[in-house]
MARBA-3410 file (N, C-alpha, C, O; in Angstrom, 1 decimal):
223
308.7,23.7,-60.6,308.2,24.7,-61.9,307.0,24.1,-62.3,306.7,22.9,-62.3 ~ 306.1,25.1,-62.6,304.6,24.6,-62.9,304.5,24.4,-64.2,305.1,25.1,-64.9 ~ 303.9,23.5,-64.7,303.6,22.8,-65.9,303.4,23.9,-67.2,302.6,24.9,-67.1 ~ 303.9,23.7,-68.2,303.6,24.6,-69.5,302.0,24.7,-69.7,301.5,25.6,-70.3 ~ 301.4,23.5,-69.2,300.0,23.7,-69.7,299.1,24.2,-68.7,297.9,24.1,-68.7
300.0,24.9,-67.6,299.1,25.8,-66.4,299.0,26.9,-67.4,300.1,27.2,-68.0 ~ 297.6,27.7,-67.7,297.7,28.9,-68.5,298.0,30.1,-67.4,298.1,31.3,-67.8 ~ 298.2,29.8,-66.2,298.6,31.0,-65.3,300.2,31.2,-65.2,300.7,32.1,-64.5 ~ 301.0,30.3,-65.8,302.5,30.1,-66.0,302.9,31.3,-66.6,302.4,31.8,-67.6 ~ 303.8,31.8,-65.9,304.5,33.0,-66.6,306.4,32.9,-66.6,307.0,32.7,-65.6
307.0,33.2,-67.7,308.5,33.2,-67.3,309.0,34.1,-66.7,310.2,34.1,-66.5 ~ 308.3,35.3,-66.3,308.8,36.3,-65.4,308.5,36.0,-64.0,309.0,36.8,-63.1 ~ 307.9,35.0,-63.7,307.3,34.6,-62.4,308.4,33.2,-62.2,309.1,33.1,-61.2 ~ 308.5,32.3,-63.1,309.3,31.1,-62.9,310.0,31.0,-64.1,309.5,30.5,-65.1 ~ 311.3,31.3,-64.1,312.0,31.1,-65.3,312.0,29.7,-66.0,312.3,28.8,-65.2
311.8,29.4,-67.2,311.9,28.2,-67.7,313.2,27.4,-67.7,314.1,28.2,-67.8 ~ 313.6,26.3,-67.7,314.9,25.8,-67.6,315.5,26.4,-69.0,316.5,27.1,-68.9 ~ 315.1,26.2,-70.3,315.3,26.5,-71.4,315.6,27.8,-71.8,315.1,28.6,-71.0 ~ 316.2,28.3,-72.8,316.1,29.8,-73.4,314.7,30.1,-73.4,313.9,29.2,-73.4 ~ 314.4,31.5,-73.5,313.2,32.0,-73.5,312.9,31.7,-75.2,311.8,31.5,-75.6
313.8,31.7,-76.0,313.1,31.7,-77.3,312.5,30.4,-77.8,311.8,30.2,-78.7 ~ 312.9,29.2,-76.8,312.4,28.1,-76.9,311.3,27.4,-76.3,311.1,26.2,-76.3 ~ 310.7,28.5,-75.5,309.8,27.9,-74.2,308.3,27.8,-75.2,307.7,28.5,-75.9 ~ 308.0,26.6,-74.8,306.4,26.1,-75.4,305.5,27.3,-74.6,305.8,27.6,-73.4 ~ 304.6,27.9,-75.2,303.4,28.7,-74.8,302.5,28.0,-74.2,302.1,27.1,-74.9
302.0,28.2,-72.9,300.7,27.4,-72.7,299.5,27.6,-73.4,299.1,28.8,-73.6 ~ 298.9,26.8,-73.7,297.6,26.6,-74.4,296.7,27.6,-74.1,296.4,27.6,-72.9 ~ 296.0,28.5,-74.8,295.0,29.5,-74.6,293.7,29.1,-74.1,293.0,28.5,-74.9 ~ 293.3,29.2,-72.9,291.9,28.7,-72.1,291.2,29.6,-71.2,291.9,30.3,-70.6 ~ 290.0,29.7,-71.1,289.6,30.8,-70.3,289.8,30.4,-68.8,289.8,29.2,-68.5
289.9,31.4,-68.0,289.9,31.1,-66.5,288.7,30.7,-65.8,287.6,30.9,-66.4 ~ 288.5,30.1,-64.4,287.4,29.7,-64.4,286.3,31.0,-64.0,285.1,30.7,-63.8 ~ 286.7,32.0,-63.9,285.8,33.1,-63.6,285.1,33.6,-64.8,284.2,34.5,-64.7 ~ 285.5,33.1,-66.0,284.9,33.2,-67.3,285.6,34.4,-68.1,285.2,34.8,-69.3 ~ 286.7,35.2,-67.5,287.1,36.2,-68.4,288.0,35.5,-69.4,288.5,34.4,-69.3
288.0,36.1,-70.1,289.0,36.0,-71.5,290.6,36.1,-71.0,290.9,37.1,-70.3 ~ 291.6,35.2,-71.2,292.9,35.4,-70.7,293.6,36.3,-72.2,293.4,36.0,-73.4 ~ 294.4,37.1,-71.8,295.0,37.7,-72.9,296.2,36.9,-73.4,297.1,36.6,-72.6 ~ 296.1,36.6,-74.9,297.2,35.5,-75.1,298.8,36.3,-74.8,299.0,37.5,-74.6 ~ 299.6,35.5,-74.8,300.9,35.8,-74.6,301.6,36.8,-76.0,301.3,36.5,-77.2
302.3,37.6,-75.7,302.9,38.6,-76.8,304.4,38.3,-76.8,305.1,38.4,-75.8 ~ 304.8,38.1,-78.0,306.4,38.2,-78.0,306.8,39.5,-78.4,306.3,39.9,-79.5 ~ 307.6,40.6,-77.7,308.5,41.5,-78.1,309.6,41.5,-77.5,310.0,40.7,-76.6 ~ 310.3,42.5,-78.1,311.8,42.5,-77.8,312.1,43.6,-77.0,311.9,44.8,-77.4 ~ 312.7,43.4,-75.5,313.1,44.3,-74.7,314.4,44.9,-75.1,315.3,44.3,-75.7
314.5,46.3,-74.7,315.6,46.8,-74.9,316.8,46.5,-74.3,316.7,46.3,-73.1 ~ 317.8,46.3,-74.8,319.2,45.6,-74.3,319.4,44.5,-74.2,320.4,44.0,-73.9 ~ 318.1,43.6,-74.5,318.3,42.2,-74.4,318.3,41.6,-75.9,317.8,42.2,-76.9 ~ 319.0,40.5,-75.9,319.2,39.6,-77.1,318.1,38.8,-77.5,317.8,38.5,-78.7 ~ 317.5,38.4,-76.4,316.5,37.2,-76.5,315.1,37.9,-76.6,314.9,39.1,-76.2
314.1,37.2,-77.3,312.8,37.7,-77.3,312.2,37.6,-75.7,312.5,36.6,-75.1 ~ 311.4,38.6,-75.2,310.6,38.8,-74.1,309.2,38.3,-74.0,308.4,38.8,-74.7 ~ 308.8,37.5,-73.2,307.3,36.9,-73.5,306.8,37.7,-72.3,307.1,37.8,-71.1 ~ 305.8,38.4,-72.9,304.8,39.2,-71.9,303.5,38.6,-71.8,302.9,38.2,-72.8 ~ 303.1,38.6,-70.5,301.7,38.1,-70.3,300.7,39.3,-69.5,301.3,40.3,-69.1
299.5,39.1,-69.5,298.9,40.3,-68.9,298.6,39.8,-67.5,298.2,38.7,-67.2 ~ 298.9,40.8,-66.6,298.7,40.5,-65.1,299.2,39.4,-64.5,298.6,38.9,-63.6 ~ 300.1,38.9,-64.9,300.8,37.6,-64.2,301.4,38.2,-62.9,301.5,39.4,-62.7 ~ 301.9,37.0,-61.8,302.2,37.6,-60.6,303.6,38.4,-60.8,304.0,39.3,-60.1 ~ 304.3,38.0,-61.8,305.6,38.8,-62.1,305.3,40.3,-62.2,306.0,41.1,-61.6
304.3,40.5,-63.1,303.6,42.1,-63.4,303.5,42.6,-62.2,304.1,43.6,-61.8 ~ 302.4,41.8,-61.3,302.2,42.3,-60.4,303.2,42.9,-59.3,303.1,44.0,-58.7 ~ 304.1,41.9,-59.2,305.4,42.2,-58.2,306.0,43.5,-58.7,306.3,44.3,-57.9 ~ 306.2,43.7,-60.0,307.0,44.9,-60.5,306.2,46.0,-60.2,306.6,47.1,-59.8 ~ 304.6,45.7,-60.6,303.7,47.1,-60.5,303.9,47.7,-59.0,304.0,48.9,-58.8
304.0,46.7,-58.1,303.8,47.0,-56.6,305.2,47.6,-56.2,305.3,48.6,-55.4 ~ 306.3,47.0,-56.7,307.6,47.9,-56.3,307.6,49.3,-56.9,308.1,50.1,-56.2 ~ 307.2,49.7,-58.2,307.3,50.5,-58.7,306.4,51.6,-57.7,306.9,52.5,-57.2 ~ 305.2,51.3,-57.4,304.6,52.2,-56.7,305.0,52.5,-55.3,304.4,53.3,-54.6 ~ 305.8,51.8,-55.0,306.4,51.9,-53.6,307.8,52.9,-53.9,308.3,53.7,-53.1
308.3,52.7,-55.0,309.3,53.7,-55.2,309.1,55.1,-55.5,309.9,56.1,-55.3 ~ 307.6,55.1,-56.1,307.0,56.3,-56.4,306.7,57.2,-55.0,306.7,58.4,-54.8 ~ 306.3,56.1,-54.2,305.7,57.1,-53.1,307.1,57.4,-52.0,307.0,58.1,-51.0 ~ 308.2,56.8,-52.3,309.4,57.2,-51.4,309.6,58.6,-51.4,309.1,59.2,-52.3 ~ 310.3,59.3,-50.4,310.9,60.3,-50.5,312.5,60.0,-51.3,313.1,58.9,-51.3
312.7,61.1,-51.9,314.3,60.9,-52.5,315.1,60.9,-51.5,315.0,61.6,-50.5 ~ 316.1,59.8,-52.0,317.2,59.7,-51.0,318.2,60.9,-51.4,318.9,61.1,-50.5 ~ 318.3,61.6,-52.4,319.1,62.9,-52.7,318.5,64.0,-52.4,317.6,64.2,-53.2 ~ 318.8,64.8,-51.5,318.1,66.1,-51.0,319.0,67.2,-51.2,319.8,67.4,-50.2 ~ 319.1,67.8,-52.0,320.1,68.9,-52.1,319.4,70.2,-51.5,318.2,70.4,-51.7
320.3,71.1,-50.8,319.9,72.2,-49.9,319.7,73.4,-50.9,318.6,74.0,-50.8 ~ 320.4,73.8,-51.7,320.3,75.1,-52.4,321.3,75.0,-53.5,322.2,74.2,-53.6 ~ 321.1,75.8,-54.3,322.2,76.0,-55.3,323.2,76.3,-55.1,323.2,77.5,-54.6 ~ 324.5,75.7,-55.2,326.0,76.0,-54.9,326.6,76.9,-55.4,327.3,77.8,-54.7 ~ 326.6,76.9,-56.8,327.2,77.7,-57.6,327.2,77.5,-59.1,326.9,76.4,-59.5
327.4,78.7,-60.1,327.1,78.6,-61.4,328.6,78.7,-62.2,329.3,79.7,-61.9 ~ 328.8,77.9,-63.0,329.9,78.0,-63.8,329.6,78.4,-65.0,328.6,77.8,-65.4 ~ 330.1,79.2,-66.0,330.1,79.6,-67.1,331.2,79.4,-68.3,332.3,79.8,-68.0 ~ 331.1,79.0,-69.4,331.9,79.1,-70.3,331.9,80.5,-70.9,330.9,81.1,-71.2 ~ 333.0,80.9,-71.1,333.5,82.3,-71.5,334.3,82.6,-72.7,335.1,81.8,-73.0
334.3,83.6,-73.4,335.5,83.9,-74.4,336.4,84.4,-73.7,337.5,83.8,-73.9 ~ 336.6,85.5,-72.6,337.4,86.1,-72.1,337.2,86.2,-70.8,336.2,86.9,-70.4 ~ 338.1,85.3,-69.9,337.8,85.3,-68.3,338.1,86.7,-67.9,337.3,87.2,-67.0 ~ 339.1,87.3,-68.4,339.5,88.7,-67.7,338.2,89.6,-68.1,337.8,90.3,-67.1 ~ 337.6,89.8,-69.2,336.7,90.6,-69.3,335.6,90.3,-68.7,335.1,91.3,-68.1
335.0,89.3,-68.5,333.7,88.7,-67.8,334.1,89.0,-66.5,333.3,89.6,-65.8 ~ 335.1,88.6,-66.1,335.4,88.8,-64.5,335.3,90.4,-64.1,334.8,90.7,-63.0 ~ 335.7,91.3,-65.0,335.2,92.7,-64.6,334.0,93.2,-64.6,333.5,93.9,-63.8 ~ 333.4,92.7,-65.7,331.8,92.7,-66.0,331.2,92.0,-64.7,330.5,92.8,-64.1 ~ 331.2,90.9,-64.2,330.7,90.4,-62.9,331.0,91.1,-61.8,330.2,91.3,-61.0
332.1,91.5,-61.7,332.5,92.1,-60.4,331.8,93.6,-60.3,331.4,94.0,-59.3 ~ 331.9,94.2,-61.4,331.3,95.6,-61.4,329.9,95.5,-61.5,329.4,96.6,-61.2 ~ 329.2,94.7,-61.7,327.6,94.4,-62.0,326.8,93.8,-60.9,325.6,94.2,-60.6 ~ 327.6,92.9,-60.3,327.0,92.2,-59.2,327.8,92.6,-57.5,327.4,92.4,-56.4 ~ 329.1,93.1,-57.9,329.7,93.3,-56.6,330.2,92.2,-56.1,330.3,92.0,-54.8
330.7,91.0,-57.1,331.5,89.7,-56.5,332.9,90.1,-56.4,333.4,91.2,-56.8 ~ 333.5,89.3,-55.7,335.0,89.5,-55.3,335.7,88.1,-55.9,335.2,87.0,-55.9 ~ 337.1,88.5,-56.3,337.6,87.6,-56.9,338.3,86.7,-55.7,339.0,87.3,-54.9 ~ 338.0,85.1,-55.5,338.4,84.3,-54.7,339.7,83.7,-55.2,340.5,83.2,-54.4 ~ 339.9,83.6,-56.4,341.0,82.9,-57.1,340.9,83.1,-58.4,339.8,82.9,-59.0
342.0,83.5,-59.2,342.1,83.4,-60.5,343.2,82.8,-61.1,344.2,82.8,-60.3 ~ 343.4,82.1,-62.2,344.6,82.0,-62.9,344.2,82.3,-64.3,343.5,81.5,-65.0 ~ 344.6,83.5,-64.6,344.3,84.0,-66.4,345.1,83.2,-67.1,344.8,83.1,-68.3 ~ 346.0,82.5,-66.8,347.1,81.8,-67.8,346.1,80.6,-68.1,345.8,80.3,-69.3 ~ 345.6,80.1,-67.2,344.6,78.9,-67.6,343.3,79.1,-68.0,342.5,78.2,-68.4
342.9,80.6,-67.8,341.5,81.1,-68.2,340.4,80.6,-67.1,339.3,80.2,-67.6 ~ 340.6,80.6,-65.7,339.9,80.1,-64.7,339.6,81.4,-63.5,340.6,81.7,-62.9 ~ 338.7,81.9,-63.3,338.2,82.8,-62.3,337.2,82.2,-61.6,336.3,81.5,-62.1 ~ 337.5,82.4,-60.2,336.5,82.0,-59.0,335.9,83.1,-58.2,336.7,83.6,-57.4 ~ 334.6,83.6,-58.3,334.1,85.0,-58.0,333.3,84.3,-56.7,332.8,83.2,-56.7
333.1,85.4,-55.5,332.5,85.0,-54.5,331.9,86.3,-54.0,332.4,87.4,-54.3 ~ 330.8,86.1,-53.1,330.4,87.3,-52.7,330.8,87.7,-51.1,330.5,88.7,-50.5 ~ 331.6,86.6,-50.7,332.9,87.0,-49.5,332.2,85.5,-48.4,332.9,85.3,-47.4 ~ 331.3,84.9,-48.7,331.1,83.8,-47.8,331.6,82.4,-48.3,332.3,81.7,-47.6 ~ 331.2,82.1,-49.3,331.3,80.6,-50.2,332.7,80.8,-50.6,333.2,81.9,-50.9
333.5,79.7,-50.8,334.5,79.5,-51.7,334.2,80.0,-52.9,335.1,80.8,-53.3 ~ 333.4,79.9,-53.7,333.0,80.5,-55.2,331.2,80.6,-55.2,330.5,79.8,-54.6 ~ 330.8,81.4,-55.9,329.5,81.7,-56.1,329.1,81.3,-57.6,328.1,80.9,-58.0 ~ 330.4,81.8,-58.5,330.5,82.0,-59.9,331.6,81.6,-60.3,332.6,82.0,-59.7 ~ 331.8,80.7,-61.5,333.3,80.4,-61.9,333.2,80.7,-63.2,332.1,80.4,-63.7
334.1,81.3,-64.0,334.3,81.6,-65.4,335.1,80.4,-65.9,335.8,79.9,-65.1 ~ 335.2,79.9,-67.2,336.1,79.3,-67.6,336.3,79.7,-69.2,335.3,79.7,-69.9 ~ 337.5,80.0,-69.6,337.8,80.8,-70.5,337.8,79.4,-71.7,338.8,78.8,-72.0 ~ 336.8,79.1,-72.2,336.7,77.6,-73.1,335.7,78.0,-74.2,335.7,77.2,-75.2 ~ 334.8,79.0,-74.4,333.9,79.3,-75.4,334.5,79.8,-76.5,335.2,80.8,-76.5
334.2,79.1,-77.6,335.1,80.2,-79.0,333.8,80.6,-79.8,333.7,81.7,-80.2 ~ 332.6,79.8,-80.0,331.7,79.9,-81.1,330.5,81.1,-80.3,330.7,81.5,-79.2 ~ 329.6,81.4,-80.9,328.4,82.1,-81.0,327.5,81.7,-79.7,327.4,80.5,-79.5 ~ 326.8,82.5,-78.9,326.0,82.1,-78.1,324.8,80.9,-78.6,324.4,81.1,-79.8 ~ 324.2,79.9,-78.1,323.0,79.4,-78.6,321.7,80.2,-78.9,321.3,81.1,-78.2
321.3,79.7,-79.8,319.9,80.3,-80.3,319.0,80.2,-79.1,319.2,79.4,-78.2 ~ 317.7,81.1,-79.0,316.7,80.8,-77.7,316.2,79.5,-78.2,316.3,78.7,-77.2 ~ 315.9,79.1,-79.1,315.3,77.8,-79.2,315.9,76.6,-78.8,315.3,75.5,-78.7 ~ 317.3,77.0,-78.6,318.0,75.4,-78.4,317.9,75.3,-76.9,317.6,76.3,-76.2 ~ 318.1,73.9,-76.3,317.8,73.7,-74.9,319.3,74.4,-74.3,320.3,74.4,-74.9
319.1,74.8,-73.0,320.4,75.2,-72.3,319.8,76.1,-71.2,318.6,76.1,-71.0 ~ 320.8,76.8,-70.6,320.6,78.1,-69.6,319.5,78.9,-70.3,319.6,79.2,-71.5 ~ 318.4,79.4,-69.6,317.9,80.6,-69.7,318.4,81.9,-69.2,318.4,82.9,-69.9 ~ 318.8,81.8,-68.1,319.4,83.1,-67.3,319.7,82.5,-66.0,319.2,81.4,-65.6 ~ 320.6,83.4,-65.4,320.9,83.1,-64.0,320.4,84.5,-63.2,320.4,85.6,-63.8
319.9,84.2,-62.0,319.5,85.5,-61.2,319.9,85.6,-59.9,320.0,84.5,-59.2 ~ 320.1,86.7,-59.6,320.9,87.0,-58.7,319.8,88.3,-57.7,319.3,89.3,-58.2 ~ 319.7,87.9,-56.3,319.1,88.5,-55.3,319.5,89.5,-54.7,320.5,89.5,-54.0 ~ 318.8,90.6,-54.9,319.0,91.8,-54.1,318.2,92.0,-52.6,317.2,91.3,-52.6 ~ 318.4,92.7,-51.8,317.9,92.5,-50.7,316.3,93.5,-50.5,315.4,93.3,-49.6
316.3,94.6,-51.5,314.8,95.2,-51.3,314.4,96.2,-53.0,315.2,96.3,-53.9 ~ 313.5,96.5,-52.9,313.2,97.1,-54.1,314.1,98.3,-54.5,314.5,98.6,-55.6 ~ 314.4,99.0,-53.3,315.1,100.3,-53.2,316.4,99.8,-54.0,316.7,100.4,-55.1 ~ 317.2,98.8,-53.6,318.3,98.4,-54.3,318.2,98.0,-55.6,319.2,98.2,-56.4 ~ 316.9,97.5,-56.1,316.8,97.2,-57.5,316.8,98.5,-58.1,317.7,98.9,-58.9
315.9,99.2,-57.8,316.1,100.8,-58.4,317.5,101.1,-58.8,317.9,101.4,-59.9 ~ 318.3,101.1,-57.6,319.7,101.6,-57.5,320.4,101.0,-58.7,321.0,101.6,-59.5 ~ 320.3,99.7,-58.7,320.8,98.7,-59.7,320.4,98.9,-61.1,321.2,98.8,-62.1 ~ 319.4,99.3,-61.0,318.9,99.9,-62.6,319.6,100.8,-63.0,320.3,100.6,-64.0 ~ 319.6,102.0,-62.2,320.3,103.0,-62.5,321.6,103.0,-62.9,321.9,103.5,-63.9
322.5,102.4,-62.2,323.8,102.0,-62.2,324.1,101.4,-63.6,324.9,102.0,-64.3 ~ 323.3,100.1,-63.9,323.4,99.6,-65.2,323.3,100.5,-66.3,324.2,100.4,-67.3 ~ 322.2,101.5,-66.3,322.2,102.2,-67.2,323.2,103.5,-67.5,323.3,104.2,-68.5 ~ 323.9,103.6,-66.0,325.0,104.9,-66.3,326.3,103.8,-66.9,327.0,104.4,-67.8 ~ 326.6,102.7,-66.6,327.5,102.0,-66.8,327.6,101.5,-68.5,328.4,100.8,-69.1
326.3,102.2,-69.2,326.1,102.0,-70.6,325.9,100.2,-71.0,326.1,99.8,-72.2 ~ 325.4,99.3,-69.8,325.3,98.2,-70.2,323.6,98.0,-70.7,322.7,98.2,-69.9 ~ 323.4,97.5,-72.0,322.1,97.2,-72.4,321.3,96.3,-71.7,321.7,95.2,-71.3 ~ 319.9,97.0,-71.4,319.1,96.1,-70.7,318.3,95.7,-71.6,317.8,96.3,-72.5 ~ 317.9,94.2,-71.3,317.0,93.4,-71.9,315.6,93.6,-71.6,314.8,93.5,-72.5
315.2,94.0,-70.4,313.9,94.2,-69.9,313.7,94.2,-68.5,314.5,93.7,-67.8 ~ 312.4,94.9,-67.9,312.2,95.1,-66.5,310.8,94.2,-66.4,309.9,94.2,-67.2 ~ 310.8,93.5,-65.3,309.6,92.8,-65.3,308.7,92.9,-63.7,309.4,92.9,-62.7 ~ 307.7,93.1,-63.6,306.9,92.6,-62.2,306.4,91.0,-62.2,305.5,90.7,-63.0 ~ 306.9,90.2,-61.4,306.6,89.1,-61.7,305.6,88.3,-60.2,305.4,87.1,-60.0
305.1,89.2,-59.7,304.1,88.9,-58.6,305.0,88.7,-57.2,304.9,89.5,-56.2 ~ 305.8,87.7,-57.4,306.7,87.2,-56.4,307.9,88.0,-56.4,308.4,88.3,-55.3 ~ 308.3,88.4,-57.3,309.8,89.1,-57.4,309.5,90.4,-58.5,308.7,90.3,-59.5 ~ 310.1,91.3,-58.2,310.6,92.3,-59.4,312.0,92.4,-60.0,312.9,92.5,-59.2 ~ 312.1,92.3,-61.3,313.3,91.8,-61.9,314.0,93.2,-63.0,313.4,94.1,-63.6
315.2,92.9,-63.0,315.9,93.5,-64.3,316.7,92.6,-65.0,317.3,91.7,-64.5 ~ 316.7,92.8,-66.4,317.7,91.7,-67.3,318.4,92.3,-67.9,318.0,93.4,-68.3 ~ 319.6,91.9,-68.3,320.7,92.2,-69.0,321.4,91.2,-69.5,321.2,90.0,-69.1 ~ 322.4,91.4,-70.4,323.2,90.3,-71.1,324.7,90.4,-70.4,325.0,91.6,-70.1 ~ 325.6,89.6,-70.1,326.8,89.8,-70.2,327.6,89.5,-71.4,327.0,89.1,-72.4
328.8,89.6,-71.3,329.6,89.9,-72.5,329.5,88.7,-73.8,329.5,88.9,-75.0 ~ 329.4,87.5,-73.2,328.7,86.4,-73.9,327.8,86.1,-74.1,327.7,84.9,-74.3 ~ 326.6,87.1,-74.0,325.2,86.8,-74.2,324.3,85.9,-73.3,323.2,85.5,-73.5 ~ 325.1,85.6,-72.3,324.1,84.9,-71.1,323.3,86.0,-70.6,323.8,87.1,-70.4 ~ 322.2,85.7,-70.4,321.1,86.5,-69.6,321.2,86.7,-68.2,320.9,85.6,-67.6
321.5,87.6,-67.5,321.7,87.9,-66.2,320.2,88.3,-65.4,319.3,88.5,-66.2 ~ 320.0,88.3,-64.5,318.7,88.8,-63.9,319.3,89.4,-62.4,320.0,88.8,-61.6 ~ 318.9,90.6,-62.2,319.0,91.2,-60.7,317.5,91.3,-60.3,316.8,91.8,-61.1 ~ 317.0,90.8,-59.2,315.9,90.8,-58.6,315.4,91.0,-57.2,316.0,90.4,-56.3 ~ 314.6,91.5,-56.8,314.1,91.3,-55.2,312.9,90.6,-54.8,312.1,90.6,-55.7
312.6,89.9,-53.8,311.5,89.4,-53.5,310.5,90.3,-53.1,310.9,91.3,-52.5 ~ 308.9,90.2,-53.4,308.0,91.1,-53.1,307.0,90.7,-52.1,306.1,91.4,-51.6 ~ 307.3,89.0,-51.8,306.4,88.3,-50.9,307.0,88.1,-49.8,308.2,88.6,-49.8 ~ 306.6,87.4,-48.5,307.4,86.8,-47.7,307.4,85.2,-47.7,308.3,84.5,-47.2 ~ 306.5,84.8,-48.2,306.5,83.3,-48.4,306.2,83.1,-50.0,305.1,82.9,-50.6
307.6,83.3,-50.7,307.6,83.2,-52.4,307.0,81.6,-52.5,306.2,81.5,-53.4 ~ 307.3,80.6,-51.9,307.0,79.1,-52.2,305.3,79.1,-52.4,304.6,78.8,-53.5 ~ 304.8,79.4,-51.1,303.2,79.4,-51.2,302.6,80.5,-52.1,301.6,80.1,-52.8 ~ 302.9,81.6,-52.1,302.3,82.5,-53.4,302.5,81.8,-54.8,301.6,81.8,-55.7 ~ 303.8,81.2,-54.9,303.9,80.5,-56.3,302.9,79.2,-56.4,302.4,79.0,-57.5
302.6,78.5,-55.5,301.8,77.6,-55.6,300.2,78.1,-55.7,299.4,77.6,-56.4 ~ 300.0,79.1,-54.8,298.2,79.4,-55.0,298.2,80.4,-55.7,297.2,80.4,-56.3 ~ 298.9,81.2,-56.0,298.7,82.5,-57.1,299.5,82.4,-58.4,298.8,82.7,-59.4 ~ 300.9,82.0,-58.5,301.5,81.7,-59.5,302.5,82.9,-59.8,302.6,83.8,-59.0 ~ 303.0,82.8,-61.0,303.9,84.1,-61.5,303.0,85.0,-62.5,301.8,84.8,-62.8
303.6,85.8,-62.9,303.1,87.1,-63.9,304.2,87.7,-64.5,305.3,87.8,-63.9 ~ 304.1,88.2,-65.6,305.2,88.9,-66.4,304.6,90.2,-66.6,303.9,90.3,-67.7 ~ 304.7,91.5,-65.8,304.0,92.8,-66.3,305.0,93.4,-66.5,306.1,93.1,-66.1 ~ 304.8,94.8,-67.3,306.2,95.8,-67.3,306.2,96.3,-66.0,305.2,96.2,-65.2 ~ 307.5,96.9,-65.9,307.8,97.4,-64.6,308.5,98.7,-64.9,309.6,98.6,-65.4
308.0,99.8,-64.6,308.7,101.1,-64.9,309.4,101.7,-63.9,308.9,102.5,-63.1 ~ 310.7,101.3,-64.0,311.9,101.9,-62.9,312.5,103.5,-63.2,313.3,104.1,-62.4 ~ 311.9,104.0,-64.3,312.5,105.4,-64.7,311.7,106.5,-64.0,312.0,107.7,-64.2
END
């Protein structure tokens, strides 16, 4: 262990034999290159009961900074493939089941209305949407954190126009229609006030278009 008289000694590099609170600070003296050495600062680290001694650019800090830069440069170990399913809390599972099967063409994969649970699928996955009858209050305000909307893709613009007409025929109030540059969309609400989007892609490479051109929101006339 280095002597406490060495101005470059730091407890984060070589811990002192005694508790951090009783460490004798090294005397402040300028290093050989003439630069002023920052004095030690005492601060309390989160979750620690003792004072943490902080020094400027010591070996421990350099090691920590280097490790952080390595972590930032690494690819994440978790790599999801796609969104698997959405689960919504609803007031009435049966009513919401009827809504989503009629407006999206989902099929019932499993349901237990006594327990207020419905699992819906397009016929390939075990479920794409689940409905749990747990909600009792009003929908959150627009300014509160949470889900903004769930979007469901159609194959082409002709299907979107047909869906728009069908929603109007069913008497479902429409929120808006939009030209997004990468997509064209129709927005409406489910029985619990959750915003639903039906959309179709309008470009082949949506990721590249989003990076270079970006999205937009212009009115879309479907009447």
